[in-house]
C-alpha positions as CSV (number, residue, x, y, z in Angstrom):
1,M,37.4,30.4,56.1
2,A,41.0,31.1,56.6
3,R,41.6,27.2,56.9
4,Y,40.4,26.8,53.2
5,R,42.6,29.7,51.7
6,L,43.4,29.0,48.2
7,H,47.1,29.3,46.7
8,H,47.1,29.9,43.3
9,S,50.4,27.9,42.9
10,L,48.3,24.6,43.5
11,G,47.5,22.6,40.4
12,R,43.8,22.1,39.4
13,R,43.0,18.8,41.4
14,A,44.6,20.2,44.6
15,V,42.3,23.3,44.4
16,I,39.3,21.1,43.7
17,R,40.1,18.9,46.6
18,Q,40.6,21.9,49.0
19,L,37.2,23.4,47.8
20,H,35.6,19.9,48.1
21,R,36.8,19.8,51.6
22,W,35.1,23.2,52.3
23,A,31.9,22.5,50.7
24,K,31.4,19.3,52.7
25,R,30.7,21.5,55.5
26,Y,27.6,23.2,54.1
27,F,26.5,20.7,51.4
28,N,25.7,17.1,51.2
29,D,28.3,14.9,50.1
30,L,26.3,11.8,49.2
31,K,24.6,10.9,46.0
32,R,20.9,11.2,46.2
33,C,20.1,8.5,43.5
34,S,22.1,5.8,41.9
35,H,22.2,7.7,38.4
36,Q,23.5,10.9,40.0
37,K,26.9,11.6,38.9
38,L,28.2,13.8,41.6
39,S,27.3,14.9,44.9
40,D,26.2,18.7,45.8
41,A,29.3,19.2,47.6
42,L,31.6,18.3,44.8
43,L,29.4,20.2,42.3
44,V,29.9,23.6,44.3
45,A,33.7,22.8,44.3
46,L,33.9,22.4,40.6
47,L,31.7,25.4,39.8
48,L,33.8,27.5,42.2
49,S,37.3,26.1,40.8
50,R,36.8,28.2,37.6
51,L,36.7,31.4,39.4
52,V,39.8,30.6,41.4
53,F,41.8,30.2,38.1
54,K,39.9,33.1,36.6
55,H,38.9,31.3,33.6
56,P,36.5,33.6,31.6
57,F,34.1,30.9,29.8
58,P,32.2,28.3,32.1
59,S,31.4,25.8,29.6
60,I,34.9,25.5,28.3
61,W,36.1,25.4,32.0
62,W,33.7,22.6,32.3
63,N,35.0,20.6,29.2
64,I,38.3,20.9,30.6
65,L,37.2,19.4,33.9
66,R,35.6,16.5,32.1
67,E,39.0,15.5,30.4
68,D,40.3,14.3,33.8
69,R,36.6,13.3,35.0
70,H,34.9,11.4,32.1
71,D,31.9,10.4,34.5
72,L,30.9,14.3,35.0
73,P,27.4,15.4,33.6
74,S,27.0,18.1,31.2
75,Y,27.5,21.6,31.9
76,T,23.8,22.4,31.3
77,Q,22.8,19.8,33.7
78,A,25.4,21.0,36.4
79,Y,24.2,24.4,35.8
80,T,20.7,23.4,36.4
81,R,21.5,21.7,39.6
82,G,23.7,24.7,40.8
83,Q,20.6,27.0,40.4
84,R,18.5,24.6,42.8
85,L,21.3,25.1,45.4
86,L,21.1,29.2,44.9
87,E,19.1,29.7,48.2
88,R,21.8,27.7,50.3
89,L,24.6,29.2,48.5
90,E,23.6,32.7,49.3
91,A,22.9,31.7,52.8
92,V,26.7,30.4,53.1
93,A,28.2,33.5,51.3
94,T,26.8,35.8,53.9
95,P,27.3,34.3,57.4
96,L,26.8,36.3,60.6
97,Q,29.9,37.5,62.0
98,S,30.9,40.6,64.5
99,C,32.3,43.6,62.8
100,T,33.4,46.9,64.2
101,E,33.2,48.9,60.8
102,V,32.2,48.0,57.3
103,I,32.5,49.9,53.8
104,V,29.3,50.1,51.8
105,D,29.3,50.8,48.0
106,S,27.4,49.8,44.9
107,M,28.5,48.6,41.3
108,P,26.5,48.2,38.1
109,L,25.3,44.8,36.6
110,P,24.2,45.5,33.2
111,V,22.1,42.8,31.5
112,C,22.7,44.1,27.9
113,R,24.3,47.0,26.1
114,P,23.0,50.3,26.6
115,K,21.9,50.8,22.9
116,R,20.0,47.6,23.4
117,G,18.1,48.7,26.6
118,K,14.9,49.6,24.8
119,R,14.6,46.3,23.3
120,C,15.7,44.3,26.3
121,S,12.9,42.3,28.1
122,F,15.2,41.0,31.2
123,P,12.6,40.9,34.0
124,G,13.0,43.5,36.8
125,A,15.9,45.3,34.9
126,R,15.7,49.3,35.0
127,W,17.7,52.1,33.8
128,G,20.2,53.6,36.3
129,Y,23.2,55.9,36.4
130,G,27.0,54.7,37.6
131,T,30.5,56.2,37.5
132,Q,30.6,55.0,33.9
133,G,27.1,56.5,32.4
134,D,23.9,55.0,32.0
135,V,23.5,51.2,32.8
136,Y,20.4,49.1,32.2
137,G,20.0,46.3,34.6
138,Y,20.9,45.8,38.2
139,K,23.3,47.3,41.0
140,L,25.3,45.0,43.5
141,H,25.2,46.7,46.9
142,A,27.6,45.2,49.5
143,W,29.4,45.5,53.1
144,V,32.9,45.1,52.8
145,T,35.2,44.7,55.9
146,A,38.6,46.4,56.1
147,S,40.2,42.9,55.3
148,G,38.2,42.7,52.0
149,A,35.7,40.1,52.9
150,I,32.1,40.6,51.8
151,V,29.8,39.9,54.7
152,Q,26.3,40.8,52.9
153,Y,25.2,41.9,49.6
154,L,21.7,42.6,47.7
155,I,21.0,42.7,44.0
156,R,18.6,45.5,43.1
157,P,17.2,47.4,40.2
158,A,19.7,49.9,39.0
159,N,17.1,52.9,39.5
160,L,17.0,52.5,43.1
161,H,19.2,55.1,45.1
162,D,22.2,54.0,47.4
163,T,20.5,55.1,50.5
164,T,17.2,53.3,49.5
165,V,19.1,49.8,49.4
166,S,21.4,50.6,52.3
167,D,18.2,50.7,54.5
168,E,17.6,47.2,53.4
169,L,21.0,46.2,54.3
170,N,20.9,47.9,57.7
171,R,18.1,45.7,58.6
172,R,20.7,43.1,59.6
173,W,23.1,45.7,61.2
174,P,22.5,44.3,64.7
175,D,23.1,40.8,63.5
176,F,26.8,41.9,62.8
177,G,27.4,43.6,66.0
178,G,26.6,47.1,65.1
179,P,29.3,48.2,63.0
180,R,30.2,51.8,61.8
181,I,29.3,52.1,58.0
182,I,31.6,54.1,56.0
183,G,30.4,55.4,52.7
184,D,30.9,57.8,50.0
185,K,29.0,61.1,49.4
186,G,26.1,59.1,47.8
187,Y,25.4,58.0,51.4
188,C,25.1,61.6,53.1
189,C,22.7,61.0,55.7
190,L,22.8,60.3,59.4
191,G,24.0,57.3,60.6
192,Y,27.1,57.1,57.9
193,V,30.5,58.0,58.1
194,F,31.1,59.9,54.6
195,P,33.3,62.9,53.2
196,P,31.5,66.0,54.0
197,K,30.1,68.2,51.3
198,S,30.7,72.1,51.2
199,N,27.4,72.7,52.9
200,T,27.5,70.2,55.6
201,R,26.8,71.7,59.1
202,Y,27.8,69.0,61.3
203,D,30.8,66.3,61.8
204,T,30.2,63.3,59.5
205,G,33.1,61.4,61.4
206,W,35.4,61.4,58.3
207,R,38.9,61.3,58.8
208,P,41.0,62.1,55.7
209,G,44.2,60.4,57.2
210,R,42.4,57.0,57.6
211,H,39.0,56.5,55.7
212,P,40.1,57.2,52.2
213,R,42.3,54.0,52.4
214,L,39.4,52.0,53.7
215,R,37.3,53.2,50.8
216,K,40.0,52.1,48.4
217,R,39.5,48.4,49.8
218,I,35.9,48.2,48.4
219,E,37.0,49.6,45.0
220,T,39.7,46.8,45.0
221,V,37.3,44.0,46.0
222,F,34.8,45.1,43.1
223,S,37.7,45.4,40.7
224,G,38.2,41.7,41.7
225,L,34.5,40.6,41.1
226,V,34.6,42.3,37.6
227,E,37.9,40.3,36.8
228,A,35.6,37.2,37.7
229,Q,33.2,38.1,34.8
230,I,30.5,39.4,37.2
231,R,29.4,42.0,34.5
232,S,28.9,39.5,31.7
233,V,25.8,40.4,29.9
234,Q,25.4,36.8,28.8
235,T,22.6,36.2,31.1
236,K,18.7,35.6,30.6
237,T,17.1,35.3,34.1
238,L,17.5,36.9,37.4
239,R,18.3,33.5,38.9
240,S,21.3,32.9,36.7
241,L,22.6,36.4,37.5
242,R,22.1,35.9,41.2
243,L,23.9,32.4,40.7
244,R,26.9,34.3,38.9
245,V,27.2,36.8,41.8
246,V,27.1,34.4,44.6
247,L,29.6,32.1,43.2
248,A,32.1,35.1,42.6
249,I,31.6,36.2,46.0
250,L,32.3,32.8,47.5
251,A,35.4,32.5,45.6
252,H,36.5,35.9,46.9
253,N,35.9,35.2,50.4
254,L,37.5,31.7,50.2
255,A,40.7,33.5,48.8
256,Q,40.7,36.1,51.8
257,P,43.5,35.3,54.3
């Protein structure tokens, strides 16, 4: 994806052209019928452009795009088409690649404020605990390389422990070349590199001179996803939450050198 690395000094039209050039590699660039207003590749490029310029409101950003492109459909129609491309987007966001080491961690994805959790009927959401306290919703569990690229991720209910979901991530461990997995003290089990506890009886592989800097990388990546409004509670279905996450991850990976 380095060929399509985005420069924030580019204008809106230049960024959309660059994103469109990348999207044509994975999505159809032809209109399926005569009344279709834009192709799948151009739709993905327009949805990603908001995250490049870090605009907080999708519908307002779409209205800004319609000032230059009067033939665009409404935001509701574009968003519905984006949800139909969800599975393809998730496959493109996590391509197989060989890694020597990855950092694993999780971040909360609340679907409502904590005080409204008892009345929330979001499907599959559960109470969980994070570094900032109780959260009602889901958690994003991800593998991040030393360069800051997200190579795979899962969205699971917030009540599941980090090691439980990490076992699901490890099912694709051979596909990524068997990397060394670096975690925090929440991943204190065999097969991980983590900071030793006071009662640890064996060498966990943690090196204070190197691994804390790697752990800081995934915290920086999560901060960038939060800046992309990934934690916004304005969502009603799991598919809409998945679409928001995969677009943020694609935009993040495309911006990597």
